[in-house]
LOKENU-384771 format. One record per residue: residue in one letter; z, y, x of N, C-alpha, C in turn. Coordinates in steps of 0.02 Angstrom, whole numbers, padded with zeros to 5 digits, always signed. Example, Ala and Ser with C-alpha at 12.3 -4.5 7.8 and 13.67 -1.06 7.14 Angstrom:
<sites>
A+00390-00284+00660+00390-00225+00615+00390-00165+00660;S+00354-00112+00642+00357-00053+00684+00394+00002+00645;
</sites>
This chain:
<sites>
M-04168+01061-01438-04168+01097-01375-04098+01098-01346;D-04094+01086-01279-04029+01085-01247-04001+01155-01243;T-03937+01161-01250-03904+01226-01242-03855+01222-01185;M-03848+01276-01149-03802+01278-01091-03731+01290-01115;A-03684+01249-01090-03614+01257-01110-03587+01323-01082;T-03548+01355-01121-03517+01418-01099-03442+01410-01092;D-03413+01447-01046-03340+01444-01034-03305+01486-01086;T-03268+01452-01129-03233+01487-01183-03159+01498-01169;S-03138+01480-01108-03068+01490-01091-03052+01564-01085;P-02992+01585-01106-02975+01656-01103-02971+01682-01032;S-02989+01745-01023-02985+01776-00958-02913+01792-00941;P-02898+01803-00875-02829+01822-00856-02806+01885-00894;Q-02853+01932-00905-02835+01993-00942-02813+01976-01013;A-02851+01929-01045-02833+01909-01113-02766+01873-01115;D-02753+01830-01065-02689+01795-01061-02632+01846-01053;A-02643+01895-01009-02591+01946-00997-02578+01986-01060;N-02632+02004-01096-02623+02042-01158-02586+02001-01210;A-02601+01935-01213-02566+01893-01262-02492+01887-01246;L-02475+01887-01181-02404+01881-01161-02367+01947-01167;F-02397+01999-01138-02360+02062-01130-02383+02118-01177;G-02436+02106-01215-02464+02159-01256-02515+02199-01215;A-02555+02238-01249-02606+02278-01215-02572+02332-01173;P-02602+02350-01116-02573+02403-01075-02566+02468-01114;G-02512+02504-01103-02501+02566-01139-02549+02621-01116;A-02564+02666-01163-02609+02722-01147-02575+02775-01105;V-02508+02777-01110-02469+02828-01074-02445+02799-01007;A-02451+02839-00955-02429+02816-00889-02354+02802-00889;P-02331+02749-00854-02259+02734-00853-02221+02789-00816;P-02156+02794-00828-02115+02845-00794-02115+02838-00719;I-02122+02776-00694-02127+02763-00622-02167+02699-00613;E-02214+02700-00567-02255+02640-00555-02212+02586-00523;T-02229+02523-00536-02189+02466-00511-02180+02467-00435;P-02232+02477-00395-02221+02479-00322-02172+02534-00301;A-02175+02592-00333-02129+02646-00316-02058+02629-00337;L-02050+02594-00394-01984+02573-00417-01954+02523-00368;I-01994+02474-00347-01969+02424-00299-01949+02458-00234;A-01990+02505-00210-01975+02541-00148-01909+02579-00154;A-01898+02611-00211-01836+02649-00222-01776+02603-00221;M-01783+02543-00250-01728+02495-00251-01713+02470-00180;L-01766+02457-00141-01756+02434-00073-01720+02487-00030;E-01734+02550-00044-01705+02605-00005-01633+02622-00026;S-01610+02592-00082-01545+02612-00109-01487+02592-00064;T-01493+02537-00028-01440+02513+00016-01468+02460+00063;P-01443+02453+00124-01466+02400+00168-01437+02332+00148;G-01469+02280+00171-01442+02212+00160-01454+02183+00092;I-01505+02206+00056-01520+02181-00011-01552+02111-00007;S-01528+02065-00049-01558+01998-00051-01603+01988-00111;D-01588+02021-00168-01626+02010-00229-01632+02075-00269;L-01688+02081-00306-01698+02135-00354-01702+02103-00423;I-01668+02132-00472-01665+02103-00538-01685+02155-00591;F-01732+02134-00634-01756+02176-00688-01739+02142-00754;S-01695+02172-00793-01673+02141-00856-01669+02194-00910;P-01692+02180-00971-01688+02229-01025-01616+02250-01039;A-01608+02313-01056-01542+02343-01073-01495+02347-01013;R-01523+02343-00953-01484+02353-00892-01524+02400-00845;P-01490+02437-00802-01528+02476-00753-01559+02428-00702;P-01608+02451-00664-01633+02410-00609-01574+02391-00564;Q-01570+02327-00545-01512+02304-00506-01533+02271-00441;V-01490+02276-00391-01500+02241-00328-01438+02197-00315;E-01449+02143-00279-01393+02100-00260-01384+02105-00184;K-01322+02118-00164-01305+02122-00094-01242+02082-00083;H-01245+02033-00038-01189+01989-00024-01162+01956-00087;G-01207+01939-00133-01187+01902-00193-01162+01945-00250;E-01164+02011-00243-01137+02056-00295-01191+02102-00321;L-01197+02108-00388-01248+02150-00419-01225+02223-00423;T-01272+02268-00409-01259+02339-00412-01318+02373-00446;G-01305+02418-00494-01358+02456-00525-01385+02509-00477;V-01449+02523-00483-01481+02574-00441-01499+02634-00484;D-01480+02693-00461-01494+02754-00498-01567+02775-00485;V-01610+02762-00533-01679+02783-00530-01689+02834-00586;P-01690+02899-00570-01692+02951-00622-01749+02942-00672;A-01807+02919-00648-01864+02911-00693-01856+02852-00741;L-01811+02805-00723-01802+02745-00764-01730+02722-00760;P-01683+02759-00790-01612+02743-00783-01592+02678-00818;M-01629+02659-00871-01612+02599-00908-01678+02564-00927;L-01682+02499-00911-01742+02461-00927-01742+02440-01000;Q-01799+02448-01032-01809+02423-01099-01856+02362-01096;A-01863+02327-01153-01905+02267-01154-01977+02283-01133;D-02004+02341-01155-02072+02360-01136-02077+02371-01060;D-02024+02397-01030-02024+02409-00957-02027+02343-00919;T-01985+02295-00938-01984+02232-00901-02049+02193-00912;A-02079+02199-00972-02143+02165-00983-02197+02196-00939;R-02197+02263-00933-02246+02296-00890-02236+02278-00817;I-02172+02276-00796-02158+02257-00726-02180+02186-00712;A-02166+02141-00759-02188+02071-00751-02264+02067-00746;R-02298+02105-00788-02371+02105-00787-02397+02131-00719;D-02367+02185-00695-02388+02213-00631-02376+02164-00573;L-02320+02129-00575-02304+02082-00521-02353+02023-00520;I-02368+01997-00580-02413+01939-00584-02485+01957-00569;G-02505+02017-00590-02574+02039-00576-02624+01990-00605;G-02673+01969-00565-02724+01923-00589-02711+01850-00572;N-02647+01833-00559-02630+01764-00540-02635+01719-00602;E-02691+01685-00609-02704+01645-00669-02654+01588-00678;H-02636+01555-00622-02588+01500-00628-02521+01525-00653;A-02498+01582-00626-02433+01609-00647-02435+01628-00721;L-02489+01660-00743-02495+01678-00814-02493+01616-00858;R-02531+01566-00839-02535+01504-00879-02467+01469-00881;T-02433+01466-00823-02368+01433-00820-02317+01471-00861;L-02317+01536-00857-02271+01577-00897-02283+01566-00971;K-02346+01563-00990-02364+01552-01060-02342+01483-01085;D-02353+01432-01043-02340+01363-01064-02268+01342-01055;Q-02235+01367-01001-02169+01342-00983-02113+01395-00988;G-02132+01457-00998-02081+01509-01006-02054+01539-00942;A-02079+01516-00884-02058+01544-00820-02111+01527-00768;C-02116+01567-00716-02165+01553-00663-02139+01580-00596;D-02161+01548-00543-02144+01569-00474-02207+01589-00437;F-02202+01641-00397-02258+01662-00356-02232+01710-00303;S-02276+01731-00257-02255+01778-00206-02287+01846-00221;F-02255+01898-00196-02279+01967-00207-02266+02007-00144;A-02313+02050-00126-02304+02090-00066-02309+02164-00082;L-02266+02202-00052-02269+02275-00053-02296+02295+00015;P-02361+02309+00021-02392+02317+00087-02354+02365+00132;G-02341+02340+00192-02307+02380+00242-02232+02384+00233;R-02205+02354+00179-02134+02360+00165-02097+02294+00163;A-02119+02249+00119-02081+02187+00110-02123+02136+00072;R-02101+02073+00076-02128+02020+00035-02072+01990-00007;F-02091+01959-00063-02042+01934-00110-02063+01866-00137;R-02013+01826-00152-02022+01766-00193-02001+01785-00263;V-02045+01778-00311-02034+01806-00378-02027+01751-00430;N-01981+01760-00476-01978+01718-00536-01977+01765-00597;V-02027+01757-00640-02030+01794-00703-02015+01743-00758;F-01974+01763-00807-01955+01715-00859-01943+01750-00925;R-01950+01711-00979-01934+01735-01046-01859+01728-01058;Q-01830+01774-01095-01761+01767-01116-01750+01810-01178;R-01726+01778-01231-01713+01811-01295-01772+01853-01319;G-01831+01825-01311-01891+01858-01336-01918+01913-01293;T-01889+01923-01234-01912+01974-01188-01926+01942-01120;F-01947+01984-01072-01960+01959-01005-01911+01989-00955;A-01893+01949-00905-01851+01971-00850-01882+01946-00785;A-01861+01976-00730-01890+01956-00666-01837+01962-00612;V-01840+01914-00565-01796+01915-00506-01840+01909-00444;L-01831+01956-00398-01869+01957-00336-01823+01943-00277;R-01833+01888-00242-01796+01872-00181-01831+01905-00122;V-01795+01946-00085-01824+01982-00029-01834+01933+00030;I-01894+01932+00057-01910+01890+00115-01914+01936+00175;P-01872+01928+00225-01876+01972+00284-01944+01969+00316;T-01968+02026+00340-02034+02028+00373-02030+01995+00441;K-01972+01996+00472-01963+01965+00538-01929+01898+00529;I-01956+01847+00561-01925+01781+00557-01861+01782+00599;P-01804+01765+00569-01742+01767+00608-01739+01709+00657;S-01705+01720+00712-01695+01666+00762-01633+01627+00743;L-01625+01568+00773-01565+01528+00762-01503+01567+00783;Q-01509+01606+00837-01453+01645+00862-01435+01702+00813;E-01486+01735+00786-01474+01790+00739-01441+01765+00675;L-01457+01704+00655-01426+01674+00596-01357+01645+00610;K-01338+01647+00675-01273+01619+00697-01268+01545+00679;L-01322+01508+00690-01323+01437+00676-01301+01398+00737;P-01274+01338+00728-01250+01298+00785-01305+01285+00836;P-01290+01288+00900-01340+01274+00953-01373+01206+00946;T-01337+01159+00913-01364+01091+00903-01433+01093+00869;L-01444+01143+00826-01507+01145+00788-01567+01156+00834;A-01555+01185+00893-01611+01194+00940-01640+01127+00962;E-01599+01074+00957-01623+01008+00976-01679+00984+00931;I-01682+01011+00870-01734+00989+00823-01803+01005+00851;A-01807+01060+00889-01872+01079+00918-01897+01029+00969;T-01854+00984+00992-01875+00934+01041-01893+00868+01008;L-01880+00861+00943-01894+00798+00908-01968+00787+00901;R-01990+00725+00907-02061+00709+00902-02079+00675+00836;N-02030+00649+00801-02043+00616+00737-01979+00613+00697;G-01985+00589+00635-01926+00582+00592-01922+00637+00540;I-01868+00633+00500-01858+00681+00445-01796+00723+00459;V-01804+00788+00448-01749+00836+00451-01746+00870+00384;L-01689+00866+00349-01681+00898+00284-01629+00953+00287;V-01646+01009+00256-01598+01064+00249-01582+01068+00174;T-01518+01061+00157-01499+01057+00087-01447+01111+00070;G-01440+01123+00005-01393+01172-00019-01416+01202-00085;P-01373+01239-00119-01393+01270-00182-01443+01326-00171;T-01474+01348-00225-01520+01405-00221-01485+01465-00192;G-01518+01499-00145-01489+01559-00116-01442+01547-00058;S-01440+01486-00032-01393+01470+00022-01423+01481+00091;G-01486+01502+00094-01517+01516+00159-01559+01460+00188;K-01578+01412+00147-01618+01355+00172-01684+01378+00202;S-01718+01423+00166-01784+01446+00189-01779+01481+00257;S-01726+01522+00265-01717+01558+00329-01704+01509+00386;T-01663+01458+00373-01649+01409+00425-01712+01371+00445;L-01751+01349+00396-01812+01313+00411-01862+01358+00448;A-01867+01421+00427-01913+01467+00461-01893+01476+00533;A-01828+01481+00546-01804+01489+00615-01820+01427+00657;I-01813+01368+00627-01828+01306+00663-01903+01301+00677;I-01945+01316+00627-02017+01314+00636-02039+01364+00690;D-02009+01424+00688-02027+01474+00738-02007+01452+00808;H-01950+01418+00813-01927+01392+00878-01976+01340+00904;I-02000+01297+00860-02050+01246+00879-02116+01280+00898;N-02136+01329+00857-02198+01365+00868-02198+01402+00935;T-02139+01424+00956-02133+01461+01019-02131+01415+01079;S-02107+01354+01070-02095+01310+01127-02143+01252+01134;R-02184+01238+01083-02228+01180+01085-02300+01198+01067;A-02348+01176+01107-02419+01189+01094-02446+01135+01048;E-02426+01138+00984-02443+01085+00937-02465+01115+00870;H-02496+01072+00829-02519+01093+00763-02463+01084+00712;I-02448+01137+00676-02395+01137+00625-02427+01154+00558;V-02413+01113+00507-02438+01126+00439-02378+01135+00393;T-02378+01190+00354-02325+01200+00305-02355+01198+00235;I-02317+01171+00188-02337+01167+00117-02280+01199+00078;E-02292+01257+00047-02238+01296+00019-02253+01319-00052;D-02201+01336-00089-02207+01360-00158-02155+01415-00172;P-02173+01478-00160-02234+01502-00128-02222+01509-00053;I-02274+01531-00015-02264+01547+00055-02215+01605+00060;E-02164+01596+00102-02114+01649+00110-02124+01684+00177;F-02098+01657+00231-02106+01687+00297-02177+01673+00322;L-02208+01725+00350-02275+01718+00377-02270+01703+00452;H-02294+01645+00472-02290+01624+00542-02355+01642+00578;Q-02350+01677+00634-02408+01692+00675-02419+01635+00725;H-02481+01626+00746-02494+01577+00799-02461+01600+00863;K-02421+01558+00893-02390+01573+00958-02413+01519+01007;K-02367+01482+01035-02388+01426+01077-02419+01372+01034;G-02392+01365+00973-02420+01318+00925-02471+01351+00880;T-02506+01311+00840-02552+01335+00789-02523+01317+00721;V-02514+01367+00678-02480+01357+00614-02528+01370+00556;H-02535+01321+00513-02573+01330+00450-02524+01325+00392;Q-02525+01375+00348-02480+01377+00291-02519+01370+00226;R-02501+01322+00186-02534+01309+00122-02486+01323+00065;E-02511+01358+00014-02469+01377-00042-02487+01335-00103;L-02435+01311-00137-02445+01272-00198-02483+01313-00249;H-02531+01281-00282-02571+01309-00336-02630+01351-00311;S-02621+01392-00260-02678+01430-00234-02717+01390-00182;D-02683+01349-00142-02716+01309-00090-02715+01234-00106;T-02670+01212-00148-02663+01140-00164-02627+01133-00230;P-02644+01083-00271-02611+01078-00336-02540+01050-00334;T-02525+01006-00286-02458+00975-00284-02435+00965-00212;F-02370+00960-00204-02342+00944-00138-02368+00877-00113;S-02369+00828-00157-02387+00760-00135-02460+00756-00111;L-02505+00790-00147-02575+00790-00126-02584+00826-00059;A-02549+00882-00051-02554+00920+00012-02524+00880+00069;L-02469+00845+00056-02437+00805+00108-02482+00746+00128;R-02513+00716+00078-02559+00660+00093-02618+00685+00135;A-02644+00745+00117-02699+00774+00154-02678+00792+00225;A-02615+00815+00232-02591+00836+00298-02594+00779+00349;L-02587+00717+00325-02589+00660+00371-02658+00653+00403;R-02709+00685+00373-02776+00683+00401-02794+00748+00438;Q-02745+00792+00445-02758+00857+00477-02728+00861+00547;A-02708+00805+00574-02683+00799+00643-02626+00846+00660;P-02577+00855+00615-02519+00895+00635-02468+00853+00672;K-02428+00885+00712-02371+00851+00742-02308+00866+00701;V-02307+00925+00668-02249+00947+00628-02274+00966+00559;I-02239+00941+00507-02256+00956+00438-02194+00983+00403;L-02200+01042+00372-02146+01068+00331-02166+01063+00258;V-02124+01030+00218-02136+01024+00146-02082+01066+00112;G-02102+01116+00072-02054+01162+00043-01996+01128+00007;E-02011+01075-00029-01958+01040-00066-01980+00968-00081;M-01934+00921-00074-01948+00851-00091-01931+00843-00166;R-01980+00860-00208-01967+00866-00280-01970+00800-00318;D-02009+00753-00294-02021+00693-00334-02027+00631-00289;R-02029+00575-00322-02032+00511-00287-02092+00505-00241;E-02151+00527-00266-02212+00521-00226-02208+00562-00163;T-02182+00623-00168-02176+00666-00109-02127+00636-00059;I-02071+00609-00083-02022+00576-00039-02054+00517-00003;E-02092+00477-00040-02122+00417-00010-02173+00435+00044;I-02214+00486+00031-02265+00506+00080-02230+00537+00141;A-02176+00575+00129-02139+00605+00185-02110+00551+00230;L-02083+00498+00200-02057+00442+00240-02113+00410+00281;T-02171+00401+00250-02228+00372+00285-02249+00416+00343;A-02251+00482+00331-02270+00529+00384-02221+00525+00443;A-02156+00521+00427-02106+00516+00480-02112+00451+00518;E-02130+00398+00482-02136+00332+00514-02198+00326+00557;T-02247+00370+00546-02310+00366+00583-02315+00420+00636;G-02257+00445+00660-02257+00489+00718-02257+00563+00704;H-02243+00585+00642-02240+00656+00627-02167+00678+00620;L-02153+00740+00637-02089+00770+00623-02095+00806+00556;V-02056+00785+00506-02060+00812+00438-01996+00851+00423;L-02004+00914+00402-01947+00955+00383-01955+00973+00309;S-01899+00971+00272-01903+00987+00201-01834+01008+00176;T-01830+01022+00111-01767+01042+00080-01752+01000+00018;L-01688+00999+00000-01665+00969-00063-01609+01013-00090;H-01602+01014-00156-01548+01051-00187-01488+01005-00197;T-01456+00986-00141-01396+00944-00143-01341+00979-00104;I-01278+00961-00118-01222+01000-00091-01195+00974-00025;D-01211+00911-00008-01186+00884+00056-01228+00823+00075;A-01211+00794+00132-01251+00739+00160-01251+00677+00114;S-01192+00660+00087-01188+00601+00044-01232+00609-00018;K-01229+00667-00049-01269+00680-00109-01343+00681-00092;T-01360+00700-00032-01430+00700-00010-01457+00629-00010;V-01419+00583+00019-01440+00512+00020-01445+00486-00051;D-01396+00501-00093-01396+00478-00163-01458+00503-00200;R-01476+00567-00189-01534+00596-00224-01599+00562-00203;I-01607+00550-00139-01668+00518-00115-01673+00446-00140;V-01620+00409-00131-01621+00338-00152-01627+00333-00228;G-01593+00378-00265-01593+00376-00338-01660+00393-00369;A-01706+00421-00329-01773+00437-00356-01815+00375-00366;F-01792+00317-00340-01831+00256-00342-01798+00205-00389;D-01838+00158-00412-01813+00105-00455-01762+00063-00417;A-01717+00031-00455-01663-00007-00424-01689-00060-00375;G-01744-00091-00393-01771-00144-00350-01799-00119-00285;D-01814-00053-00281-01842-00024-00219-01790+00012-00177;Q-01730+00020-00203-01682+00064-00170-01658+00039-00103;Q-01650-00026-00094-01628-00051-00029-01682-00040+00024;T-01744-00049+00005-01800-00036+00051-01800+00037+00072;I-01790+00082+00024-01789+00154+00039-01730+00171+00084;R-01673+00140+00072-01615+00151+00116-01631+00132+00188;T-01664+00075+00196-01681+00052+00263-01731+00099+00296;R-01781+00121+00259-01831+00167+00287-01800+00235+00303;L-01756+00259+00258-01725+00324+00269-01678+00321+00330;A-01640+00268+00336-01594+00260+00393-01633+00262+00459;A-01691+00231+00459-01731+00228+00521-01765+00294+00537;S-01782+00334+00486-01824+00393+00498-01785+00459+00499;F-01725+00462+00470-01691+00527+00468-01665+00545+00537;R-01667+00610+00552-01642+00635+00616-01582+00681+00605;Y-01588+00727+00557-01533+00772+00540-01533+00785+00465;F-01474+00789+00435-01464+00818+00370-01420+00880+00380;I-01446+00938+00362-01410+01001+00371-01395+01029+00302;S-01332+01034+00284-01312+01062+00220-01280+01130+00230;Q-01297+01178+00187-01275+01247+00196-01238+01274+00135;R-01189+01318+00150-01156+01358+00098-01146+01427+00126;L-01157+01478+00085-01143+01547+00106-01073+01565+00082;V-01028+01579+00128-00958+01592+00112-00942+01666+00126;P-00911+01701+00078-00893+01771+00088-00842+01780+00144;K-00853+01833+00184-00807+01848+00239-00756+01900+00216;K-00699+01903+00250-00647+01951+00233-00672+02023+00238;D-00713+02037+00290-00734+02106+00302-00800+02123+00268;G-00821+02082+00220-00883+02094+00184-00941+02054+00212;G-00991+02044+00171-01047+02002+00192-01032+01928+00184;R-01081+01888+00199-01072+01815+00193-01094+01781+00257;L-01067+01722+00267-01079+01683+00328-01104+01614+00308;A-01156+01590+00342-01181+01523+00329-01134+01472+00362;V-01107+01427+00321-01065+01372+00347-01107+01309+00340;L-01112+01271+00394-01156+01213+00395-01118+01148+00404;E-01145+01097+00371-01124+01028+00382-01183+00993+00416;L-01170+00959+00472-01223+00927+00510-01212+00852+00515;L-01259+00815+00489-01258+00742+00497-01316+00723+00543;K-01301+00690+00597-01351+00672+00647-01362+00597+00647;S-01422+00577+00664-01438+00506+00667-01404+00473+00728;T-01358+00428+00714-01326+00387+00765-01324+00315+00740;M-01304+00269+00781-01300+00200+00759-01254+00194+00698;R-01199+00231+00699-01150+00227+00645-01179+00257+00580;T-01208+00317+00584-01233+00349+00522-01293+00311+00494;R-01335+00283+00537-01391+00243+00512-01366+00181+00475;E-01313+00151+00501-01284+00092+00467-01257+00111+00399;Y-01221+00168+00394-01191+00188+00330-01245+00204+00278;I-01301+00233+00301-01355+00249+00253-01388+00185+00230;E-01401+00139+00276-01436+00078+00258-01394+00032+00214;R-01330+00024+00231-01288-00023+00195-01248+00008+00138;G-01248+00075+00136-01209+00110+00085-01139+00124+00110;E-01108+00174+00082-01041+00194+00103-00988+00149+00072;G-00933+00141+00108-00877+00102+00082-00812+00132+00106;E-00757+00099+00090-00691+00123+00109-00686+00129+00185;G-00673+00190+00209-00667+00201+00281-00733+00202+00318;K-00788+00195+00281-00854+00195+00311-00899+00243+00272;T-00881+00307+00274-00920+00357+00238-00954+00403+00288;L-01006+00438+00264-01040+00486+00307-00993+00543+00326;L-00946+00560+00282-00897+00611+00298-00853+00589+00356;D-00832+00525+00355-00793+00498+00412-00832+00503+00477;A-00896+00488+00473-00938+00490+00533-00944+00562+00559;M-00951+00610+00513-00956+00680+00535-00890+00704+00564;R-00834+00683+00535-00768+00703+00562-00759+00678+00634;D-00785+00618+00647-00776+00588+00713-00834+00604+00761;G-00884+00642+00736-00945+00649+00775-00954+00715+00811;A-00899+00749+00826-00905+00815+00860-00941+00810+00926;L-00929+00757+00963-00962+00749+01028-01038+00740+01021;D-01060+00716+00963-01131+00708+00949-01161+00771+00917;G-01121+00823+00909-01146+00885+00879-01139+00887+00804;M-01101+00840+00775-01092+00840+00702-01033+00884+00682;Q-01035+00908+00620-00979+00946+00592-00980+00940+00517;Y-00923+00952+00485-00919+00945+00412-00889+01009+00382;F-00905+01021+00318-00888+01084+00286-00814+01103+00294;D-00769+01059+00273-00699+01077+00271-00672+01091+00341;G-00697+01055+00391-00676+01069+00460-00699+01137+00483;E-00759+01157+00464-00785+01223+00483-00749+01279+00445;I-00734+01267+00381-00698+01317+00342-00627+01325+00369;E-00596+01270+00390-00529+01275+00420-00531+01322+00481;K-00581+01313+00524-00586+01356+00583-00594+01430+00564;L-00634+01443+00512-00646+01512+00492-00584+01544+00462;V-00545+01505+00424-00482+01530+00396-00433+01545+00453;R-00427+01499+00499-00379+01508+00554-00398+01568+00598;S-00463+01581+00604-00484+01637+00647-00484+01704+00609;G-00467+01702+00544-00463+01763+00506-00529+01789+00479;V-00582+01749+00486-00648+01771+00462-00653+01762+00387;V-00625+01708+00360-00628+01692+00289-00557+01689+00262;A-00546+01717+00203-00480+01717+00171-00461+01646+00150;Y-00396+01633+00149-00370+01566+00133-00397+01542+00065;K-00387+01583+00013-00407+01560-00054-00483+01555-00060;T-00519+01598-00025-00592+01593-00026-00613+01527+00005;G-00581+01508+00060-00596+01444+00092-00587+01386+00044;L-00533+01387+00005-00521+01333-00043-00576+01330-00096;L-00600+01388-00117-00653+01389-00168-00717+01356-00145;Y-00731+01360-00080-00794+01334-00054-00785+01266-00019;A-00726+01238-00023-00713+01174+00010-00746+01116-00028;T-00760+01063+00008-00784+01001-00024-00727+00965-00057;N-00670+00961-00022-00610+00929-00049-00552+00977-00039;V-00533+01010-00094-00481+01062-00090-00415+01034-00064;G-00396+00975-00088-00333+00945-00067-00331+00931+00008;N-00386+00905+00035-00388+00891+00107-00385+00955+00148;L-00419+01008+00124-00418+01071+00161-00348+01102+00159;Q-00313+01095+00103-00244+01120+00099-00199+01084+00149;V-00210+01019+00158-00171+00982+00207-00186+01008+00277;L-00250+01019+00292-00270+01044+00358-00239+01113+00372;L-00230+01152+00318-00205+01220+00325-00132+01226+00304;A-00096+01171+00306-00027+01170+00281+00018+01219+00319;D+00000+01235+00381+00042+01281+00420+00022+01354+00412;I-00029+01367+00368-00052+01435+00356-00020+01461+00292;S+00010+01521+00295+00040+01549+00235-00015+01575+00189;E-00008+01562+00124-00058+01582+00074-00049+01655+00055;D-00102+01693+00063-00100+01764+00044-00132+01772-00025;E-00092+01791-00074-00115+01795-00143-00172+01846-00151;D-00176+01894-00106-00227+01947-00113-00288+01933-00069;S-00292+01872-00043-00344+01859+00007-00407+01828-00022;I-00413+01825-00088-00471+01792-00117-00530+01841-00120;I-00588+01818-00098-00649+01857-00103-00701+01810-00132;V-00727+01827-00190-00775+01784-00224-00839+01824-00234;R-00893+01804-00199-00957+01837-00209-01012+01786-00202;
</sites>
């Protein structure tokens, strides 16, 4: 007699119990949503919330960690961070499975009516810790972010690739959100975003925006990007160009009349080209150089630099597609023919480079001399540019 197969896979509750232990019978000293709300109210301008065993709840503001006085929970213990991690993940099966298999997981979390967060929960020394990146409820404008007016030109582009690059926490997501919102406000077109996780929530304006989240709406960036080509978008945002397949499909999308925006974790324009080309086998790299040279429109690299009077300022390097920059990407850089040389000479085309922008900020008194050197691409060159500026030994600000 035939028997019906039964699903023997563990339930999310069982997975959570295996990771964090069974829920305690005693109520916690403060519920997780109330704890998060208290941390958000502790000071304005918070970028991250951090939960770590043997430390008080902490917030990061302008790159500096500060403990938060929560009377009900002055010091986090391992049981507290495990409970907080469990509460944050909830019934998210993919996050539970990824945490179990890989030791860390990413997902989004919302505190209704208050804030949204990009969350990373991870194991460390046999315990759990969590970092919550605060996502502003309001999408910032290019003007509010104090970004160069040149970026508004991206909203007029009809095809090609625009990449925003920089280290984690440099403001890439905010810049892309501002660009997408600018397009959404000015163009009656279909926009598809593929994100991990969804951060800024875009409302339909003049454009129509569909946002897809990795794992809940699609298993991979590459599959979602391939599907997007059949969804009639004019603009596609890919959260990150993580692998060769995603890069190749993005190039194809740009070549077939789509405007593709994405991010990479690279520090400047030259490293961006190296990363993309290096993802392919040696025999394919010249072809990729040719395709990239033809399809790229802007490479925007970002660094957050501490200001003298507190807070941080986004400093941008802009590489724009011109005959010269396309040639350097296709043929490779050489002596006197580098992308940095092109950016130095490209002010009239709206290009700028890190050290030139840092020089301006130091001269205007916004950034301290020594701080500028710390964030420079080439310290020696910046020192030459600032040779007429006296060095203030007390002017360093590192955050």
